[in-house]
N, C-alpha and C positions, 0 to 999 in steps of 0.2 A: 679155096685156103678151108679145109672142110678142120683139118687131123689139128687136133689138137693137143700140141706137143708138153705139154702141164695142165694139168687141174688137180685142183684141191676138191674135196668133198665133205664138208664139214670137219678139217682141220682142227684141229684145240689140241694148244699148246699152254697145261699147267707148268709153272714152273712152285720147284721149293715155300712151300706159303700159304702152298693158293693162290701166287698171283698168277694172271691169267697172260700171257706173249701170243696170243688167239686164241681167239674162241667162234670157233666157230664160219673157219671163212673158206668159202667155193668157190673159185673162178675156172678159165679154157682161156691160157692162149696160147694163138693158131699159126701154122710153118707159118715163118716167117716174116708173121711182123716183131713191131718195138711196142712191148707190151710193159706200161708204166704201174710199178702199185709202190701211189704218192700218199700223206696221211699225216699226220701232228708229228712232235717226238712220244714213242713210249703206247704207237698206233700198234704193232704191228709185223715192221715192215723188217726190220733183219731180220725175226726170230722163220718170217714166213722163210729170205730168203734161206737163211740155216737147216732150214726143215725143208726145203726140195737141194739144196745143195749135203746131203747126207753128214751133215757135222752135227745134229740137233733131231734125235727124234720124236715125235706126236707123242701126244698123251690119246691123243683119240683121234677118230677121223684116216683118210686116204690123200696118196697128193705118189701123183706118178707126171713120169716124165719119161718124155720118151717110149711111155706104154710102159715101162717097171718100174714098179714101185718103191719108191724113197728110203723102206722100212727092213720087207724080202728081199728087193731086188740091189739095196743099194752098192754096190759091184760093177753093175752093168750101168749103173745109172753114172756113174762114175769118170765112167770109160766116153762120155753123150757128150757132157755140161769142158767148165767153164769160169772159172768163179772168181772173181775180184769185188772182196771186201773193201769198207770204205777206209780201214785204216789196216790196209797191205804194205806192206816191204821188198825192196829185191838185196840182195850183198853190195854192200855199197863200194867193197874194193873190185868191182867187176867193172870194165869198162860197159857199158850197155846193149854191146856187139855183141861184149861177149856173155852176158846174162839171158838175149835172146840163143846162142846157139847154146848155153845150158837150155831152159828151156823144151826146144825141138830136135835135143835131145829122146828123151821123155818122148812124145809122140812118133817123129816121124820110121816107118816101116824103112826106106830106101836113104843112098846117097843125097837121091832128086829131090823127095820128098823134105829129106833137112834141105835142100836147100835150096827149094819153093818158101816154108815155112820164114822161115831164118830172109829174106826180100820179101814176103808178105810185114812178115817183123820191124822192117826197117819201115818201106814205103809209112804201112800202119805209124809208127809211128813222129817222124817227122822233123825229126830232130838233128837230121846226117850229117856231117861229122862229126856233131858232140857226138854219138857213137862210140866214139875214140877212147872219147873219157870217162873216168871216173864214175858210175852211181854219185858216189860220197858227197862231190861235185855239183851233180845236180842242187838243180829248184824244185822247191813241190810240186810246180808244172810240167818241167820237165820230166821228175818221176813218176806221177802219176798218165803220160804221157807212153811214155814207154808204158807202164803198166794192165795201158787196155788195148798194147800191141801184141803185147803175148797173151792178152790173155781172149784177140779175140785171133791172130795169126795160125793159131793149130784149124781152125771150120770147127766149130764143137759145132753138133746139132742147136746144144740150146749157150748163148753164156749169159751168166746171172753175177748184173754188180749196179753194186752199192753205191748210190750215188759218185757213180764220175769226176765229177767237178765241183765235190764238195771241198772249199780253197780255199778256189782256180782262181784267176786275176781273167778278167772280161778274156786277153785274148788266144790263153788253154786257154780256156772254156770250152772257145769255138771251135779249136781247136781240134781239142775228147770229141767233141757233141759231132760236130761234119764226121770222122772219122770213121763212129763208129753205126753212124747211118749211113755212109756211105756206103763202108763193111759188110750190113747186112743186109743190104739191097742185092747189091752186086755177087753175094757167094748164098744168099740166099739163109745164113746166120739169122736164124730166135733169141730179139735179145730182151730178159727181164732184166729192166732194171730198179729202180727206187732215186725217189731224189725230194730235196726242196722247193728247189729249184719248178715251183709252176713257168715264167714262161716258156725256161727248159725242157719239160713233160707237154708239153702244148705244139713244139713247134717237132721232136726228138720221134713222139706219141702215138703208133696207131687208136692205139685202143687203150684205155690207166679204168682201176681200179683204185676205188678213195678206197681206204682202212680207216677203220674212223674204233678203239674201245678193243681188237681186234675182229669188231667182226666187217666187210664190206658193207657201204652201206651206196656206193651206185658204181657204176659199170658202165660203158662206152668209148664209142668215137668223144676227146674234147670237144668234137666240133655237138655234135650231137647232147655236151653235156652241157656248154653251152649256153645250147639253145630250149633244155626240154626246163632248165633254171631261169631264163630270161636276165643275163648278165653278160658285161664286157668280152670274159676272158673267166680264165682257168681256174685264175688264183682270189675271184670273188665267186667262183661256182665253191670250190673251197673252204673260206670265210664264210660261207652257208651254211655251208651240210656241217662244220666243227666246231664253228664256230667260236673260241673261248682258243679249246686244242691249237692253235696254232705256233711257228715259235717267230 
């Protein structure tokens, strides 16, 4: 696992008014990893994810996804990624299954591939017979499970997940986490995710980067960072490094 699917070099994003969303962030995500980008509110997590998803352009620095420059080769980047924003929604008057079929139509090259994509989406969602119901009847947890399924089922080279379990109850959060972890390892999909839930990150991620005030201040496996800082868990590492920035 030596290939960097994501590589950023001194990434900077300055918003109007001189506010720095990202301030020189550099990190690498290896092929097949589940990599967590964590930090307090306003640290630059979502800005970084949006740059990698080609939604925002950096002010300076470079970012590459699967070897493609996110600015100069944005169209190629979009072909190899799947992005799930924290506030994503779905077409509420479709059934869950109709929604998965709708998404599959964009990516399938033939009917057999379409069937395979939909089948994987159904399995990933874990929604069973509720996929026959209109999305407008879904709870927040059910909707999030459907959206995670549609993000992963196309087998992207890179899946970018912004707060995949935000606001979910324990049962739905566990289902989403397990689906992401299982699919990533079985299908070889590289995952970049952000989360405020340190226990979730510790459980799911092979490696993490802690971002604070737009800069990467620590990087490594959860176990490595816990041992380096002489604490019991990743939450304590986070508090030790960013202090009062914790939500």
